[in-house]
N, C-alpha and C positions, 0 to 999 in steps of 0.2 A: 184212382182219380186224383188224389192229392199228390201222388208221386209224379203223375204226368204234368200237373200244373207246376210243380216245383222245377222239373226239368225244362219245361217250356219257358218259365221265368228266367232261369239261368241262361238259356240260349238267347233269349231276347236281350238280356243285359249285355251279353258278350257281343251280339251283333250291333247294338246301339253304341257301345263303347268303341267298337272297331270303326264304325262310320264316323263318329264324332272325332276320334283321334286322327282319321284321314283328312277330314275337313279342316281340322286345326293345323294340319301339316306336320303332325308329330310322327314322322317316320324317319328311319335311319338309312333308307336307300336313296342314294344321290344320283341324279342324272350326270352323265359324263360330260359336264360342261366345266368352264373355268371355275376352280375353287380357290378362294383366297388362302394365302399361307396362314398357318395356325399351329398351335401347340396341342398335342394329344395329352389328355389327362386321364389316368387310370386310377380308379378308386379301389383301395384295398382296405376294407373295413370288416371288423369282426374276425372270428377264428379263420386261420388259413388252412385249407384242407386239400389233400390230393384228390384227383378225379376231375370230372367234368359235369357236375350236376347242373341241371336246368330247372328253373322254377315252373311248377304248374300249380293249379288251385289246391291240389291235395298233397303236394310235395314241394315245399318252399325251402330253399337252402338258406341257412343262417350262416353268414360269413361269406368267404370267397373260396373258389376252387382254383387250383393251379391251372386247370384246363382253360377256364374262362380268361384268366389273366394272361396266359401265354398267347391265346388267340388274339387278344387285344394288342399285345406287343407286336405280333407278326403283322396284324392289319396296319399298325402305325408304320412299321418298317416298309410296307409296300405302298404307302400313301405318300406321293411326292409333295402333297400340300403340307404334310406334317414336318415341321422344322426342329422339333424338340419333343421330349417326353417328360411329363411330370407324374410322379407316383404320389398320390395323395393317400397317406397311410394313417389309419386309426385302428390299431390292432395290438393285442397283447401277445400274439404269436400263434403257434400251431404246429403243423407237421414240418419236420426238418426236410423230408423228401419233397414236399410241396415248395418249400423255400428254395431248395436246390434246383428244382425244375424251372421255377420262375427266374431264378438267378441266371441260369444258363441262357434263357431267352433274352434277358437284358444284355448279357455280354455279347450275344450274337447281334442284337440290335446295334450296339455300339460298334462292333467290328464291321458290320455291313453298311451302316449309314454315316458313322462318325458324327452323329448328331448328339447334342447335349441331353443328359438325363439328370433330373433334379428330383430329390425326394423331400416331401414336407409332411411333418407328423402333427397329429392332433393331440388327443388325450394320451395316446400310447403309441409307441413304435418299438416294441420290445421283442426279444427272443427271435423267433423266425421272421417277424416283421423287420427287425433290425438287420438280420441276414440279408433280406431283400434290398433294404435301403442302402446297405454298405457295399454290396458286391460290385456295383457298376455306376453309382451316382457321381457326377462331377461335383455336386454340392448336396449337402443334407441340411435342411432347415427343421427346427423344432421350436415350440414355444418354451419359455423358461420353465413353465410348469409341466411340460410334457414328461411322461415317464418312459425312459428308453433304456437301452442296454440289455440287461438280462442275458448276457452271452453265456450260454451253457446248454446242457442237455440232461434230461432226466427220463427215467422209464418207471412209471408207477406200477405197483402190484399190491395185492392184498391177500390175506389168508383168512378164510371164513371157516376153517376146520372146527374151531370150538363152537361157533354158532350152529353149525350143522349138527354137532353132537347134542346140543341142548334141545333142538327141535326134532331130534330123532331121524336125521337123514344121514345115510352112509353112502359113500360114492366109491366107485372103482372104475378101472379102465384097462383095456388091453392095448398095448402099444408096441410099435415096431422097433423102437430104439430107446435108449436110456433117457434122452433129452427131448423126446417128442412132446411130453406134457410140461415142458419148462414153463414157469409162471402159472402153473395150475393153482387155483384158489383154494383147493380142498386139502392142501398139505403144506408144511413148511418148505421153503426153498433150500436146497442143499448148497454148501459152500462152493462146490464145483460149478453149479448153475449160476450162482452169483458172480463168479469169476468170468464166466462166458459172457454174461450180460454186461458186466463192467467193461470188458474189452470192447464190446460193441458201442457202448456209450462213449468211451474214450476216443474211439475212431471217429465217430460223428463229431465229437467236440473238436478234434484236431482239424477236421474239414471246415468247421465253423470258424476257427481261429485263422486258418489259412485263407479262407474267403474274405474275411473282414480285413486282415492284414494286407492282402493284395489290393482290395478295393479302396481302402483308406490310405494306402501307402505308408503303413505303420510297421515298426519293428514288431515281429511276432512275440518276442520276449517281453517287450514293454506292454503290448496289448494284453498278454496273459495275466499281468498283474491287475488288470481291470476286469478280467473275464472270469470271475468266480460265481457268476449267476446273479449278482446284485443288480438292482435297477438304479438309474441315475435320473435326476431332473435334467431338463434341457440345458439349463445353465451349467450344471456340473459336467454334463457330457461335452459341452463346448470347451470347457477348461482342460479336459483330458484328451480332446481330439476325436471323440466319437461322432460329433456333428461339426458343421462348419459355421452356421449362423443361427442366431436366435431371431425368429420371426414367424409370421403366420402364413397361411396359404397364399395370400395375395403378395406378400413380400417375395415368396418363393417363385410365384408365377411371373412377377415383374422381372426378377433376376434372370429367370429362364428366358424371358423375352429378349433381354439385353444380350444374353449369350447367343441367341439365335438370330440376332440382327433386327429385332422389332424395336419400335419406339414406344415405350410404356408397356402397359399390360396387354399381352397379345390375345387375339381371339382363340378360343379353345374348341377342340373336338372332344366330346365326352359322351360316353354311352348313356343314353337316356334311361330313366326309370321305366320299367315295363308298364304298359297299359293293362287294365283288368282283363281285357279279352286275350291279351298275349299270355298272361299267367294261366288263364282258363284253358286255352288251347295248347299251350306249349310252344316253345320258341320256333321250331322248324315249321310246324303247321301254320303258325301266325305269319312267319316271314313269307311262306309260299303264297298264302292268301293275299298278303299285302302287295307283293310284286305282281301277281296276276291281276289284281284290281287296277293298279296303275297302268299296266300294259293295255288292259281292255279300254280304260278311259282315254288314254293317249291315242289308241288305235281308232276309237270312235271320232276323235277330234282331227284325225288325219295326220297326226304327228307320229314320228317313229324314233325318238331318242332311245338309246339303250339304257336300261335301268341297271345300275351297279349292284351286283348281288354279293 
């Protein structure tokens, strides 16, 4: 009985939240009518991860996924009303692969649209987050107290062999090749294994250097002297050429507007925070319900505008 009441209450909350958000007009589906020119703002906050995770009530992503950011970049490229792109970054980094994926989409955006890209950093814009900011931005803004840079790559590992011995656990494995259990935690790493992994780290590091050098139009040798993994304040980063201007989000937004032909701070297109019912049901189900609801209402009113999906 209690379980049924709980489920009913959850469903009631979801339905009420859904109806309220529709009545308030909080929907991302736009009628195909005249849309004013604007700037697309993409938020990159928290750890940067590969994949395409979507939030639900029982599985909420902390940080951002490359799939989500790439999708927003592609949507901006297809939207004629978007005249520029702003990356609003507050992240200490994450996956090099995720940064590479996002970076490729930013370069495609630039090649396809030739529209400005500006990055602006909050508390942090370091490591993989700096990779993203530097790869295709026409300008990078940061506060003087922002922590940025951290150009480098590392691969963590641990050895729990002695701990296992103390608690009486022994491990073993049957493997197909010498290096199949590389980075195994139950034994020391061999020198040959370390050499293999070091080559991988060095290769990714060289990609990082090449990406930043090309994006920032810097000499790779000069950049390398700053790229030993250390972080810099925004003020320090400006002095060595890692960013362009010291300023906050609105400084960056206004500058982006000028680059795109706006007078003052431009209107923005920004992905809205999900409503409770969207998190409960999941993105695709929520979107389908939302579109069907509007099509039904418009049909009852005798209207037939197409809903942008």
